C-alpha positions as CSV (number, residue, x, y, z in Angstrom):
1,M,2.5,-10.2,-43.6
2,A,2.3,-9.2,-40.0
3,N,6.3,-9.8,-38.2
4,N,4.3,-11.7,-35.0
5,R,1.7,-14.9,-34.8
6,I,-1.1,-13.4,-33.3
7,A,-3.3,-13.9,-36.1
8,D,-1.7,-17.8,-36.5
9,L,-2.2,-18.6,-32.7
10,R,-5.8,-16.9,-32.6
11,K,-6.9,-18.9,-35.4
12,A,-5.1,-22.6,-33.8
13,K,-7.5,-21.5,-30.9
14,G,-10.2,-21.1,-32.7
15,W,-11.0,-17.6,-31.8
16,S,-12.3,-14.6,-34.4
17,Q,-11.3,-11.2,-34.1
18,Q,-14.2,-10.5,-32.3
19,R,-13.3,-12.9,-29.2
20,L,-9.8,-11.5,-28.7
21,A,-10.6,-7.8,-29.2
22,E,-13.2,-9.0,-26.0
23,E,-10.7,-10.6,-24.6
24,I,-7.8,-8.0,-24.2
25,G,-10.1,-5.1,-24.1
26,T,-9.4,-3.4,-27.1
27,T,-11.8,-2.8,-31.0
28,V,-11.6,-5.2,-33.8
29,N,-9.7,-2.3,-35.7
30,N,-7.0,-2.4,-33.4
31,L,-6.3,-5.4,-33.4
32,G,-6.7,-6.3,-36.6
33,K,-3.4,-3.5,-36.6
34,L,-1.5,-5.6,-34.7
35,E,-2.4,-8.5,-36.1
36,R,-1.2,-6.9,-39.5
37,G,1.6,-5.2,-37.9
38,A,0.6,-1.9,-38.7
39,R,0.6,-0.9,-35.1
40,R,3.4,-1.3,-32.8
41,L,3.2,-4.5,-30.5
42,N,5.0,-3.1,-27.4
43,Q,5.1,-5.2,-24.2
44,D,1.8,-4.4,-22.8
45,W,-0.1,-5.6,-25.9
46,I,2.2,-8.7,-26.4
47,N,1.3,-9.3,-22.4
48,R,-2.7,-9.0,-23.1
49,I,-2.1,-11.3,-25.7
50,S,-0.4,-13.9,-24.4
51,D,-2.6,-14.3,-21.5
52,A,-6.1,-14.2,-23.2
53,L,-4.4,-16.7,-25.5
54,G,-2.7,-19.0,-23.1
55,C,0.7,-18.7,-24.3
56,E,4.5,-17.6,-23.6
57,P,5.0,-14.3,-24.8
58,D,7.6,-14.8,-27.1
59,E,5.3,-17.0,-29.1
60,I,3.6,-14.1,-30.2
61,I,6.7,-11.7,-31.3
62,K,7.9,-14.9,-33.0
63,A,7.7,-13.5,-36.9
64,S,5.3,-15.4,-39.2
65,K,6.0,-18.3,-41.4
66,H,4.4,-16.0,-44.1
67,F,6.3,-12.8,-42.9
68,T,8.8,-11.4,-45.5
69,P,10.6,-8.3,-44.3
70,P,10.7,-5.0,-46.4
71,S,13.4,-3.8,-47.9
72,G,15.3,-1.4,-45.4
73,Q,12.6,-1.8,-42.7
74,R,13.2,0.2,-39.8
75,E,14.1,-2.3,-36.2
76,E,11.4,-1.5,-33.9
77,P,12.0,-1.1,-29.5
78,R,12.2,-4.4,-28.6
79,P,10.1,-5.8,-26.2
80,L,11.3,-6.5,-22.8
81,D,13.6,-9.7,-21.8
82,M,11.9,-11.9,-19.4
83,K,14.6,-12.7,-17.7
84,R,16.0,-8.7,-17.2
85,A,12.4,-7.6,-16.4
86,P,11.0,-11.2,-15.1
87,D,7.1,-9.6,-14.5
88,Q,7.0,-7.8,-17.7
89,L,5.2,-4.7,-16.5
90,P,6.7,-1.4,-18.1
91,T,6.2,0.2,-15.0
92,R,8.5,-2.4,-12.8
93,S,11.3,-3.2,-13.7
94,A,11.6,-1.8,-17.5
95,Y,15.5,-1.2,-18.5
96,A,17.0,1.8,-19.8
97,D,16.8,0.5,-23.3
98,A,12.9,-0.4,-23.0
99,G,11.8,1.8,-25.6
100,A,8.3,3.5,-25.5
101,V,4.7,2.7,-23.8
102,Q,1.9,2.7,-25.7
103,L,-0.8,4.1,-24.1
104,R,-4.7,4.6,-24.8
105,R,-5.4,8.0,-25.7
106,V,-9.4,8.4,-25.4
107,N,-11.8,11.4,-26.3
108,L,-12.8,12.0,-23.1
109,E,-13.3,15.8,-23.5
110,L,-13.5,16.4,-19.6
111,A,-14.4,19.6,-19.0
112,M,-12.4,22.4,-16.0
113,G,-15.6,24.6,-16.3
114,D,-19.3,23.3,-15.2
115,G,-18.8,20.1,-17.1
116,T,-19.5,18.7,-20.2
117,S,-22.3,15.4,-20.8
118,L,-20.0,12.5,-21.6
119,E,-20.6,10.5,-24.3
120,D,-18.8,7.0,-25.2
121,W,-15.2,7.3,-25.2
122,I,-13.7,7.1,-28.5
123,E,-10.3,5.1,-28.7
124,E,-7.6,7.4,-30.3
125,Q,-3.9,7.2,-31.8
126,P,-2.3,5.5,-29.3
127,Y,0.2,7.9,-26.5
128,D,3.9,7.0,-26.7
129,F,5.2,7.4,-23.2
130,D,8.7,7.1,-22.3
131,S,8.7,3.8,-20.7
132,G,11.8,5.0,-17.6
133,E,8.8,8.3,-17.3
134,L,6.2,6.3,-16.5
135,R,7.9,4.0,-14.3
136,S,8.8,7.1,-12.0
137,I,5.0,8.2,-12.4
138,T,3.3,5.0,-11.3
139,T,3.9,1.4,-10.7
140,T,0.3,1.1,-12.3
141,P,0.3,-1.1,-15.6
142,A,-0.4,0.3,-18.5
143,H,-3.4,-0.6,-19.6
144,L,-5.4,0.6,-17.1
145,L,-4.1,4.2,-17.5
146,L,-5.7,6.7,-20.0
147,I,-4.6,9.8,-21.4
148,G,-7.3,11.9,-22.2
149,K,-7.0,16.0,-21.7
150,G,-9.4,19.0,-19.9
151,I,-11.1,21.9,-21.5
152,G,-11.5,24.9,-20.0
153,D,-9.5,27.1,-17.3
154,S,-10.8,26.1,-14.0
155,M,-7.8,24.2,-13.1
156,E,-5.3,27.0,-13.6
157,P,-2.9,27.1,-13.2
158,T,-2.1,23.2,-12.3
159,I,-3.7,22.0,-15.5
160,G,-4.3,24.4,-18.5
161,S,-6.9,24.1,-20.9
162,H,-6.5,21.1,-23.8
163,D,-3.7,19.6,-21.1
164,D,-3.3,16.0,-21.8
165,V,-3.5,14.0,-18.3
166,M,-2.9,10.5,-17.4
167,I,-6.2,8.6,-15.8
168,D,-5.0,5.9,-13.4
169,L,-8.5,4.0,-13.4
170,T,-6.9,1.4,-10.2
171,E,-7.8,5.0,-7.4
172,R,-11.6,5.3,-8.1
173,E,-11.9,5.9,-4.8
174,L,-11.0,9.4,-2.2
175,T,-8.4,7.8,-0.3
176,R,-6.1,11.3,0.2
177,F,-7.3,14.6,2.1
178,D,-7.1,15.9,-1.4
179,G,-6.0,15.0,-5.0
180,I,-6.9,15.4,-8.8
181,Y,-9.0,13.0,-10.3
182,A,-11.3,13.1,-13.5
183,L,-15.1,12.5,-12.8
184,T,-18.7,12.7,-13.1
185,I,-21.0,14.7,-11.5
186,E,-24.8,14.0,-12.4
187,G,-23.4,12.7,-15.6
188,A,-21.5,15.6,-16.9
189,G,-17.6,15.4,-16.8
190,A,-14.8,17.1,-14.9
191,I,-11.5,17.3,-13.7
192,K,-11.3,18.5,-10.2
193,R,-9.6,18.9,-7.0
194,L,-11.7,17.1,-4.1
195,S,-11.3,17.1,-1.1
196,P,-14.0,14.8,2.2
197,A,-16.3,17.1,3.3
198,G,-17.6,14.3,5.8
199,A,-20.8,13.2,6.4
200,G,-20.7,11.1,3.0
201,M,-20.3,14.9,1.1
202,I,-16.9,15.8,-1.3
203,E,-16.2,19.0,-2.1
204,V,-15.4,19.9,-5.5
205,I,-12.5,22.4,-6.1
206,S,-11.5,24.5,-9.1
207,D,-8.0,25.5,-8.5
208,N,-8.2,28.5,-9.8
209,P,-8.8,31.4,-7.4
210,N,-10.9,33.6,-10.1
211,H,-13.9,30.9,-11.1
212,A,-17.1,31.6,-9.4
213,N,-18.2,28.6,-7.5
214,R,-14.5,27.6,-7.1
215,V,-15.9,25.2,-4.1
216,R,-18.9,23.1,-4.2
217,T,-20.1,20.1,-1.8
218,F,-22.0,17.2,-3.3
219,P,-23.1,14.1,-2.5
220,R,-20.3,11.0,-2.5
221,S,-23.0,9.4,-4.0
222,A,-23.3,11.9,-7.0
223,I,-19.8,11.5,-8.6
224,N,-18.5,8.9,-10.0
225,I,-15.1,8.9,-10.0
226,I,-12.9,7.8,-13.1
227,G,-9.7,7.9,-11.4
228,R,-7.0,10.0,-10.5
229,I,-4.7,12.4,-12.2
230,K,-1.5,10.8,-12.1
231,W,0.3,13.4,-15.1
232,S,-0.4,16.7,-16.8
233,A,1.5,17.7,-19.7
234,R,1.3,21.2,-21.3
235,R,0.4,22.1,-24.9
236,H,2.0,24.8,-26.2
């Protein structure tokens, strides 16, 4: 049985798995894995579940009365201690031994050529990210970050084809002189550099100097910014 009390607390509140999954922004399948202990319960999940259920975080991580640890069970990285990191965000006040933070990985298939049509985002295997490195990149809470990937060579050498990228969902407006964003243009997904062009227009720029149509201009209304790219990692 699970070494947590998510299911016990959920049932005590009279909630179904569907209700709790909706409250914490995940799927019923993923919630079931968390309840069964089939997916690691990191601090971000603990915070989201405790907020939804209206309980203290340490109530979540107490073992269920039905739990019997299996023989030789590997010790999991422990969650943040509230006395040591009172704000509990993995990207703020995290201490050196906090372990990995799990970020949502989505099948976004963002093109770095001329764009590709986006279908519903499919959540894939979580992406383990070192909490210390994440803290050095952003102070955005982990549940507002996504890991996706770009396809194509138009953003070379900045971002390569199939590189992993971190998307900050809190930055959906063009507030800088320029920056690299995940976006859709008239329904087609892309990763591009954006720059204000004045009069309600935006320049959509490919970093690759050899790419055809390297700079194009669109009305702001034609562009839906998903979030700003905060980090990328090259696949070898």
